[in-house]
All heavy atoms as a GROMACS GRO file, in nm:
protein
  361
    1MET      N    1 -10.757  -8.002  -7.715
    1MET     CA    2 -10.742  -7.873  -7.653
    1MET      C    3 -10.592  -7.845  -7.634
    1MET      O    4 -10.516  -7.932  -7.596
    1MET     CB    5 -10.811  -7.871  -7.517
    1MET     CG    6 -10.794  -7.741  -7.448
    1MET     SD    7 -10.850  -7.727  -7.275
    1MET     CE    8 -11.001  -7.816  -7.271
    2THR      N    9 -10.553  -7.722  -7.664
    2THR     CA   10 -10.415  -7.678  -7.645
    2THR      C   11 -10.409  -7.579  -7.529
    2THR      O   12 -10.492  -7.490  -7.520
    2THR     CB   13 -10.362  -7.608  -7.772
    2THR    OG1   14 -10.372  -7.699  -7.880
    2THR    CG2   15 -10.220  -7.566  -7.755
    3LEU      N   16 -10.311  -7.597  -7.444
    3LEU     CA   17 -10.292  -7.508  -7.331
    3LEU      C   18 -10.171  -7.419  -7.358
    3LEU      O   19 -10.065  -7.469  -7.394
    3LEU     CB   20 -10.269  -7.590  -7.204
    3LEU     CG   21 -10.243  -7.513  -7.076
    3LEU    CD1   22 -10.369  -7.436  -7.035
    3LEU    CD2   23 -10.201  -7.607  -6.966
    4GLN      N   24 -10.187  -7.290  -7.343
    4GLN     CA   25 -10.078  -7.194  -7.358
    4GLN      C   26 -10.040  -7.141  -7.220
    4GLN      O   27 -10.128  -7.104  -7.143
    4GLN     CB   28 -10.123  -7.077  -7.446
    4GLN     CG   29 -10.164  -7.115  -7.586
    4GLN     CD   30 -10.048  -7.105  -7.681
    4GLN    OE1   31  -9.968  -7.013  -7.674
    4GLN    NE2   32 -10.039  -7.200  -7.771
    5LEU      N   33  -9.912  -7.139  -7.190
    5LEU     CA   34  -9.866  -7.087  -7.061
    5LEU      C   35  -9.813  -6.944  -7.078
    5LEU      O   36  -9.730  -6.917  -7.165
    5LEU     CB   37  -9.756  -7.175  -7.003
    5LEU     CG   38  -9.798  -7.315  -6.961
    5LEU    CD1   39  -9.677  -7.392  -6.910
    5LEU    CD2   40  -9.906  -7.310  -6.855
    6ASN      N   41  -9.862  -6.855  -6.994
    6ASN     CA   42  -9.824  -6.714  -6.995
    6ASN      C   43  -9.759  -6.682  -6.860
    6ASN      O   44  -9.796  -6.739  -6.758
    6ASN     CB   45  -9.949  -6.628  -7.015
    6ASN     CG   46  -9.917  -6.482  -7.029
    6ASN    OD1   47  -9.806  -6.445  -7.065
    6ASN    ND2   48 -10.013  -6.399  -7.001
    7CYS      N   49  -9.661  -6.591  -6.860
    7CYS     CA   50  -9.589  -6.561  -6.736
    7CYS      C   51  -9.553  -6.413  -6.732
    7CYS      O   52  -9.522  -6.353  -6.834
    7CYS     CB   53  -9.463  -6.646  -6.733
    7CYS     SG   54  -9.372  -6.637  -6.579
    8ASP      N   55  -9.557  -6.352  -6.613
    8ASP     CA   56  -9.509  -6.216  -6.592
    8ASP      C   57  -9.360  -6.222  -6.564
    8ASP      O   58  -9.317  -6.296  -6.475
    8ASP     CB   59  -9.580  -6.150  -6.473
    8ASP     CG   60  -9.725  -6.120  -6.501
    8ASP    OD1   61  -9.764  -6.117  -6.618
    8ASP    OD2   62  -9.800  -6.098  -6.405
    9LEU      N   63  -9.282  -6.146  -6.639
    9LEU     CA   64  -9.135  -6.147  -6.624
    9LEU      C   65  -9.081  -6.006  -6.611
    9LEU      O   66  -9.150  -5.908  -6.639
    9LEU     CB   67  -9.071  -6.213  -6.747
    9LEU     CG   68  -9.110  -6.357  -6.776
    9LEU    CD1   69  -9.047  -6.402  -6.907
    9LEU    CD2   70  -9.068  -6.448  -6.664
   10GLY      N   71  -8.955  -5.994  -6.569
   10GLY     CA   72  -8.886  -5.866  -6.563
   10GLY      C   73  -8.930  -5.779  -6.448
   10GLY      O   74  -8.922  -5.658  -6.455
   11GLU      N   75  -8.976  -5.841  -6.340
   11GLU     CA   76  -9.030  -5.762  -6.230
   11GLU      C   77  -8.931  -5.739  -6.115
   11GLU      O   78  -8.968  -5.687  -6.012
   11GLU     CB   79  -9.158  -5.826  -6.178
   11GLU     CG   80  -9.267  -5.822  -6.284
   11GLU     CD   81  -9.404  -5.857  -6.231
   11GLU    OE1   82  -9.414  -5.898  -6.115
   11GLU    OE2   83  -9.500  -5.842  -6.306
   12SER      N   84  -8.805  -5.774  -6.136
   12SER     CA   85  -8.704  -5.744  -6.034
   12SER      C   86  -8.682  -5.594  -6.029
   12SER      O   87  -8.708  -5.522  -6.126
   12SER     CB   88  -8.573  -5.814  -6.067
   12SER     OG   89  -8.591  -5.954  -6.064
   13PHE      N   90  -8.636  -5.544  -5.917
   13PHE     CA   91  -8.611  -5.400  -5.903
   13PHE      C   92  -8.484  -5.381  -5.822
   13PHE      O   93  -8.478  -5.417  -5.705
   13PHE     CB   94  -8.728  -5.332  -5.832
   13PHE     CG   95  -8.717  -5.182  -5.833
   13PHE    CD1   96  -8.768  -5.108  -5.938
   13PHE    CD2   97  -8.652  -5.115  -5.730
   13PHE    CE1   98  -8.757  -4.970  -5.940
   13PHE    CE2   99  -8.640  -4.978  -5.731
   13PHE     CZ  100  -8.693  -4.905  -5.836
   14GLY      N  101  -8.380  -5.325  -5.887
   14GLY     CA  102  -8.253  -5.302  -5.818
   14GLY      C  103  -8.197  -5.432  -5.762
   14GLY      O  104  -8.182  -5.529  -5.835
   15SER      N  105  -8.169  -5.435  -5.634
   15SER     CA  106  -8.110  -5.554  -5.574
   15SER      C  107  -8.214  -5.658  -5.534
   15SER      O  108  -8.179  -5.765  -5.485
   15SER     CB  109  -8.027  -5.515  -5.451
   15SER     OG  110  -8.110  -5.454  -5.354
   16TRP      N  111  -8.342  -5.629  -5.555
   16TRP     CA  112  -8.448  -5.726  -5.522
   16TRP      C  113  -8.479  -5.811  -5.644
   16TRP      O  114  -8.550  -5.770  -5.734
   16TRP     CB  115  -8.575  -5.654  -5.475
   16TRP     CG  116  -8.557  -5.586  -5.346
   16TRP    CD1  117  -8.561  -5.642  -5.222
   16TRP    CD2  118  -8.530  -5.448  -5.326
   16TRP    NE1  119  -8.538  -5.548  -5.126
   16TRP    CE2  120  -8.518  -5.425  -5.188
   16TRP    CE3  121  -8.514  -5.339  -5.412
   16TRP    CZ2  122  -8.492  -5.302  -5.133
   16TRP    CZ3  123  -8.488  -5.216  -5.358
   16TRP    CH2  124  -8.477  -5.199  -5.220
   17LYS      N  125  -8.423  -5.934  -5.645
   17LYS     CA  126  -8.446  -6.026  -5.757
   17LYS      C  127  -8.574  -6.102  -5.730
   17LYS      O  128  -8.591  -6.164  -5.626
   17LYS     CB  129  -8.330  -6.122  -5.770
   17LYS     CG  130  -8.348  -6.224  -5.879
   17LYS     CD  131  -8.230  -6.228  -5.970
   17LYS     CE  132  -8.240  -6.343  -6.068
   17LYS     NZ  133  -8.320  -6.317  -6.183
   18MET      N  134  -8.666  -6.094  -5.824
   18MET     CA  135  -8.795  -6.162  -5.811
   18MET      C  136  -8.814  -6.255  -5.929
   18MET      O  137  -8.800  -6.215  -6.044
   18MET     CB  138  -8.908  -6.060  -5.807
   18MET     CG  139  -8.899  -5.968  -5.690
   18MET     SD  140  -9.030  -5.847  -5.693
   18MET     CE  141  -8.969  -5.734  -5.572
   19GLY      N  142  -8.845  -6.376  -5.899
   19GLY     CA  143  -8.872  -6.474  -6.005
   19GLY      C  144  -8.746  -6.536  -6.061
   19GLY      O  145  -8.634  -6.498  -6.027
   20LEU      N  146  -8.766  -6.634  -6.145
   20LEU     CA  147  -8.657  -6.705  -6.211
   20LEU      C  148  -8.676  -6.690  -6.362
   20LEU      O  149  -8.699  -6.788  -6.434
   20LEU     CB  150  -8.658  -6.853  -6.170
   20LEU     CG  151  -8.643  -6.880  -6.020
   20LEU    CD1  152  -8.669  -7.026  -5.989
   20LEU    CD2  153  -8.505  -6.839  -5.974
   21ASP      N  154  -8.667  -6.567  -6.411
   21ASP     CA  155  -8.697  -6.538  -6.550
   21ASP      C  156  -8.625  -6.631  -6.648
   21ASP      O  157  -8.688  -6.688  -6.737
   21ASP     CB  158  -8.663  -6.393  -6.583
   21ASP     CG  159  -8.751  -6.292  -6.510
   21ASP    OD1  160  -8.848  -6.334  -6.445
   21ASP    OD2  161  -8.722  -6.173  -6.520
   22GLU      N  162  -8.494  -6.644  -6.634
   22GLU     CA  163  -8.417  -6.725  -6.728
   22GLU      C  164  -8.459  -6.871  -6.725
   22GLU      O  165  -8.468  -6.937  -6.828
   22GLU     CB  166  -8.266  -6.714  -6.699
   22GLU     CG  167  -8.210  -6.574  -6.716
   22GLU     CD  168  -8.225  -6.487  -6.591
   22GLU    OE1  169  -8.268  -6.538  -6.485
   22GLU    OE2  170  -8.198  -6.367  -6.601
   23ALA      N  171  -8.486  -6.922  -6.607
   23ALA     CA  172  -8.521  -7.064  -6.592
   23ALA      C  173  -8.659  -7.097  -6.647
   23ALA      O  174  -8.681  -7.207  -6.698
   23ALA     CB  175  -8.512  -7.105  -6.445
   24VAL      N  176  -8.751  -7.003  -6.640
   24VAL     CA  177  -8.888  -7.031  -6.682
   24VAL      C  178  -8.907  -7.016  -6.834
   24VAL      O  179  -8.997  -7.077  -6.892
   24VAL     CB  180  -8.988  -6.944  -6.604
   24VAL    CG1  181  -8.993  -6.802  -6.657
   24VAL    CG2  182  -9.126  -7.004  -6.605
   25MET      N  183  -8.823  -6.938  -6.900
   25MET     CA  184  -8.841  -6.909  -7.043
   25MET      C  185  -8.860  -7.033  -7.131
   25MET      O  186  -8.948  -7.033  -7.217
   25MET     CB  187  -8.726  -6.824  -7.096
   25MET     CG  188  -8.728  -6.681  -7.047
   25MET     SD  189  -8.871  -6.589  -7.105
   25MET     CE  190  -8.830  -6.571  -7.277
   26PRO      N  191  -8.783  -7.140  -7.115
   26PRO     CA  192  -8.802  -7.256  -7.203
   26PRO      C  193  -8.937  -7.326  -7.184
   26PRO      O  194  -8.975  -7.407  -7.268
   26PRO     CB  195  -8.688  -7.351  -7.164
   26PRO     CG  196  -8.589  -7.268  -7.091
   26PRO     CD  197  -8.667  -7.157  -7.027
   27HIS      N  198  -9.008  -7.296  -7.077
   27HIS     CA  199  -9.130  -7.368  -7.044
   27HIS      C  200  -9.259  -7.290  -7.069
   27HIS      O  201  -9.367  -7.341  -7.039
   27HIS     CB  202  -9.125  -7.410  -6.897
   27HIS     CG  203  -9.001  -7.486  -6.863
   27HIS    ND1  204  -8.980  -7.616  -6.902
   27HIS    CD2  205  -8.890  -7.448  -6.796
   27HIS    CE1  206  -8.862  -7.656  -6.860
   27HIS    NE2  207  -8.805  -7.555  -6.794
   28ILE      N  208  -9.249  -7.168  -7.122
   28ILE     CA  209  -9.368  -7.086  -7.143
   28ILE      C  210  -9.387  -7.056  -7.291
   28ILE      O  211  -9.295  -7.067  -7.370
   28ILE     CB  212  -9.363  -6.955  -7.062
   28ILE    CG1  213  -9.248  -6.866  -7.108
   28ILE    CG2  214  -9.355  -6.984  -6.913
   28ILE    CD1  215  -9.249  -6.729  -7.046
   29ASP      N  216  -9.509  -7.019  -7.326
   29ASP     CA  217  -9.541  -6.983  -7.464
   29ASP      C  218  -9.544  -6.831  -7.484
   29ASP      O  219  -9.518  -6.782  -7.594
   29ASP     CB  220  -9.679  -7.039  -7.502
   29ASP     CG  221  -9.680  -7.190  -7.493
   29ASP    OD1  222  -9.606  -7.254  -7.568
   29ASP    OD2  223  -9.756  -7.244  -7.409
   30GLN      N  224  -9.581  -6.758  -7.380
   30GLN     CA  225  -9.596  -6.613  -7.388
   30GLN      C  226  -9.544  -6.550  -7.261
   30GLN      O  227  -9.544  -6.613  -7.156
   30GLN     CB  228  -9.743  -6.575  -7.404
   30GLN     CG  229  -9.812  -6.638  -7.521
   30GLN     CD  230  -9.961  -6.618  -7.514
   30GLN    OE1  231 -10.010  -6.524  -7.452
   30GLN    NE2  232 -10.035  -6.705  -7.579
   31ALA      N  233  -9.504  -6.423  -7.271
   31ALA     CA  234  -9.457  -6.352  -7.152
   31ALA      C  235  -9.508  -6.209  -7.152
   31ALA      O  236  -9.516  -6.145  -7.257
   31ALA     CB  237  -9.304  -6.352  -7.147
   32ASN      N  238  -9.543  -6.160  -7.035
   32ASN     CA  239  -9.573  -6.019  -7.013
   32ASN      C  240  -9.447  -5.960  -6.951
   32ASN      O  241  -9.408  -5.999  -6.842
   32ASN     CB  242  -9.690  -6.001  -6.916
   32ASN     CG  243  -9.815  -6.068  -6.966
   32ASN    OD1  244  -9.852  -6.056  -7.080
   32ASN    ND2  245  -9.881  -6.142  -6.878
   33ILE      N  246  -9.382  -5.869  -7.022
   33ILE     CA  247  -9.258  -5.810  -6.973
   33ILE      C  248  -9.289  -5.677  -6.906
   33ILE      O  249  -9.352  -5.591  -6.965
   33ILE     CB  250  -9.157  -5.788  -7.088
   33ILE    CG1  251  -9.137  -5.916  -7.170
   33ILE    CG2  252  -9.025  -5.735  -7.033
   33ILE    CD1  253  -9.078  -6.030  -7.094
   34ALA      N  254  -9.242  -5.662  -6.782
   34ALA     CA  255  -9.263  -5.537  -6.709
   34ALA      C  256  -9.205  -5.422  -6.789
   34ALA      O  257  -9.098  -5.432  -6.848
   34ALA     CB  258  -9.196  -5.545  -6.572
   35CYS      N  259  -9.276  -5.310  -6.793
   35CYS     CA  260  -9.230  -5.196  -6.874
   35CYS      C  261  -9.175  -5.082  -6.789
   35CYS      O  262  -9.158  -4.972  -6.836
   35CYS     CB  263  -9.343  -5.146  -6.962
   35CYS     SG  264  -9.486  -5.088  -6.870
   36GLY      N  265  -9.148  -5.108  -6.661
   36GLY     CA  266  -9.084  -5.007  -6.578
   36GLY      C  267  -9.180  -4.932  -6.488
   36GLY      O  268  -9.140  -4.879  -6.386
   37PHE      N  269  -9.306  -4.924  -6.523
   37PHE     CA  270  -9.402  -4.855  -6.438
   37PHE      C  271  -9.467  -4.954  -6.341
   37PHE      O  272  -9.469  -4.932  -6.221
   37PHE     CB  273  -9.509  -4.786  -6.522
   37PHE     CG  274  -9.614  -4.717  -6.438
   37PHE    CD1  275  -9.583  -4.599  -6.373
   37PHE    CD2  276  -9.740  -4.771  -6.422
   37PHE    CE1  277  -9.678  -4.535  -6.294
   37PHE    CE2  278  -9.834  -4.708  -6.344
   37PHE     CZ  279  -9.804  -4.590  -6.281
   38HIS      N  280  -9.515  -5.064  -6.394
   38HIS     CA  281  -9.579  -5.166  -6.310
   38HIS      C  282  -9.476  -5.226  -6.214
   38HIS      O  283  -9.504  -5.244  -6.097
   38HIS     CB  284  -9.640  -5.275  -6.398
   38HIS     CG  285  -9.679  -5.398  -6.324
   38HIS    ND1  286  -9.784  -5.401  -6.236
   38HIS    CD2  287  -9.626  -5.521  -6.322
   38HIS    CE1  288  -9.794  -5.522  -6.184
   38HIS    NE2  289  -9.699  -5.596  -6.235
   39ALA      N  290  -9.360  -5.258  -6.267
   39ALA     CA  291  -9.252  -5.317  -6.187
   39ALA      C  292  -9.127  -5.313  -6.272
   39ALA      O  293  -9.131  -5.278  -6.389
   39ALA     CB  294  -9.286  -5.460  -6.148
   40GLY      N  295  -9.017  -5.352  -6.216
   40GLY     CA  296  -8.892  -5.352  -6.289
   40GLY      C  297  -8.826  -5.215  -6.286
   40GLY      O  298  -8.881  -5.118  -6.239
   41ASP      N  299  -8.704  -5.210  -6.333
   41ASP     CA  300  -8.631  -5.084  -6.341
   41ASP      C  301  -8.549  -5.085  -6.470
   41ASP      O  302  -8.539  -5.188  -6.536
   41ASP     CB  303  -8.545  -5.062  -6.218
   41ASP     CG  304  -8.432  -5.161  -6.200
   41ASP    OD1  305  -8.386  -5.220  -6.301
   41ASP    OD2  306  -8.388  -5.182  -6.087
   42PRO      N  307  -8.491  -4.972  -6.511
   42PRO     CA  308  -8.420  -4.967  -6.638
   42PRO      C  309  -8.307  -5.071  -6.651
   42PRO      O  310  -8.288  -5.126  -6.757
   42PRO     CB  311  -8.362  -4.825  -6.641
   42PRO     CG  312  -8.456  -4.746  -6.556
   42PRO     CD  313  -8.499  -4.841  -6.446
   43LEU      N  314  -8.233  -5.098  -6.544
   43LEU     CA  315  -8.125  -5.196  -6.553
   43LEU      C  316  -8.178  -5.336  -6.578
   43LEU      O  317  -8.120  -5.414  -6.654
   43LEU     CB  318  -8.040  -5.192  -6.426
   43LEU     CG  319  -7.967  -5.059  -6.401
   43LEU    CD1  320  -7.890  -5.064  -6.269
   43LEU    CD2  321  -7.876  -5.025  -6.517
   44VAL      N  322  -8.287  -5.372  -6.513
   44VAL     CA  323  -8.348  -5.504  -6.533
   44VAL      C  324  -8.401  -5.516  -6.676
   44VAL      O  325  -8.384  -5.616  -6.744
   44VAL     CB  326  -8.461  -5.529  -6.430
   44VAL    CG1  327  -8.540  -5.655  -6.465
   44VAL    CG2  328  -8.405  -5.540  -6.290
   45LEU      N  329  -8.466  -5.411  -6.723
   45LEU     CA  330  -8.527  -5.415  -6.856
   45LEU      C  331  -8.424  -5.419  -6.968
   45LEU      O  332  -8.450  -5.470  -7.075
   45LEU     CB  333  -8.619  -5.294  -6.874
   45LEU     CG  334  -8.734  -5.287  -6.773
   45LEU    CD1  335  -8.813  -5.158  -6.794
   45LEU    CD2  336  -8.825  -5.407  -6.783
   46GLU      N  337  -8.304  -5.367  -6.945
   46GLU     CA  338  -8.200  -5.366  -7.047
   46GLU      C  339  -8.128  -5.500  -7.059
   46GLU      O  340  -8.064  -5.526  -7.161
   46GLU     CB  341  -8.095  -5.259  -7.017
   46GLU     CG  342  -8.144  -5.119  -7.041
   46GLU     CD  343  -8.041  -5.014  -7.002
   46GLU    OE1  344  -7.933  -5.050  -6.948
   46GLU    OE2  345  -8.068  -4.896  -7.025
   47LYS      N  346  -8.140  -5.586  -6.959
   47LYS     CA  347  -8.070  -5.714  -6.962
   47LYS      C  348  -8.125  -5.800  -7.076
   47LYS      O  349  -8.245  -5.808  -7.094
   47LYS     CB  350  -8.084  -5.789  -6.830
   47LYS     CG  351  -8.006  -5.728  -6.716
   47LYS     CD  352  -8.029  -5.800  -6.587
   47LYS     CE  353  -7.958  -5.932  -6.589
   47LYS     NZ  354  -7.965  -6.002  -6.461
   48PRO      N  355  -8.034  -5.864  -7.154
   48PRO     CA  356  -8.080  -5.951  -7.264
   48PRO      C  357  -8.145  -6.077  -7.212
   48PRO      O  358  -8.127  -6.120  -7.104
   48PRO     CB  359  -7.953  -5.982  -7.341
   48PRO     CG  360  -7.839  -5.945  -7.254
   48PRO     CD  361  -7.892  -5.854  -7.148
   0.00000   0.00000   0.00000
């Protein structure tokens, strides 16, 4: 059996930093990236 890890990322908003997006990336297989409506803001979403 193979286990795939999925994570919600990009949910920070303005000065409210949520999660450790950069730190978790090496440890996950898939990511759900916030698209600005659910969470996140344009500045967060533009960050590489």
